[in-house]
N, C-alpha and C positions, 0 to 999 in steps of 0.2 A: 504494500500500500504506500509506503513512504517513497519508494522509487518512482511512483507515478505522480507525486505531488508537485515537483518542479514543472512538469508539463502542464498541470492544472493551473498553476499560477501564471504561466506565460499566456495561456489561452484566456484566463480571466482578465488580463490587462486589455485585451482587444474586445472583450465582451462588454466593456463599459461604454463603448461608442453609441450603441442604440439608445440606451437610457439617458446618456448625456445629451444627445440630440433632442430627445423628447422633453427632457427637463428644461433645456434652453428655449425650445420653440413653443412648448405647451405649458401645462401647469404640473405641480407635484403629483396630482392624482393620475394624470396620463403617464408620467414617468414611472409611477408605481406599477401600472398595468404593463408597460413595456418591460420593466424590470422583472416582473413575475413571469412574463413570457420568456425573457432571456434566461432566467433561472430554471425554468422548465426545460428549455432546450439544453442548457448546460448540465443540468442534473441527469437528464435521460441519456444524453449523448456522450458526456465526458466523465463526470464524477460518479454516476449511478447512485446519487443520493438525492432524495426529495427535499432534504434540508437546504439545498441550493436555491430552491424557489424562494424561501424566506430570506436567504442571504442577499440575493440580488434584488428582491423586492424592497428590502430595507435600505440597501445602498442606493437604489434608484430614487426612492422617496427622499432620502437625505440629500442627494444631489439635486433633486428638483426643488427642495426647500431652499438650498443655498443659491441655486441659480435664479430662483424666482423672487427672492426677497428684495425689497426696495428701500432698505434703510440707507441713510447717507453716512458717509465717513470712509476713511481709507481702508479700514479692516473689512467692512461690508462690501466695498467695491472690489476688493481682492477676492472675497469669497464668491462673488458673482462670476468670476472667470472660470470657464470650464477646465482650464489647465490646473487650477487649484481645487475646484470642487470634485473633479474626477479622482485624483489620488486620495483625497480624504475619504470619499465614499468607498474606494477600493480597499483602503486600509480596514474599514469595517468588514468588508468581505474577507480579507485575510485573517482578521481576528476570529470571525465566525468559522472559517475553514479550520483554523487551529483548534478551536473548541471541538469541532466534529472529529478531527483526527485524534485528539486526546480521548474523546468519548469512545472511539472505536478501539484504541490501543490499551486503555486501562485494564480491561478484563484479561487481556493476554499478558499483561505485565505483572500479574499477581495481585492486582487490586480487585479481588472478587467480592465486592460488596462490603468492605470494611470501612465504616464511617459514612456520614451522610453525603459527602461529596462523591465518593465512589458509587454509592447507590443511585445518586441522581444522574451521574454521567454514564453509568453502565446501561447498555441497551436492554430492554425487557426481553427476557428469554421466554419462548412460548411454553416451556416445560415447567416454569416456576409456579 
């Protein structure tokens, strides 16, 4: 699983383009819908995880919020730039992918339900 992760990160950088365009041209709701569709395609085609739908949906919504805000000031003007909003949103995707990898690897690393964090991160087994 870990050997495939660098390829996933490289593909996820290019997957930000559709929802950044939707966030810049439309509103955050439309960017959310485009992000959900991007996550569905990424999850079914690349990572085989339905968690990717939520990852890309959240990142698209965040990028749409940043690109669509109309506050004045240097900081908010910088946040409106797609070159800035895209990496911030993709950082969220990277964090969520890290949580997903941790959730999948903890049961194989000897964390078999010891403590509340392990029980929360461990996927539910059908035989339990």
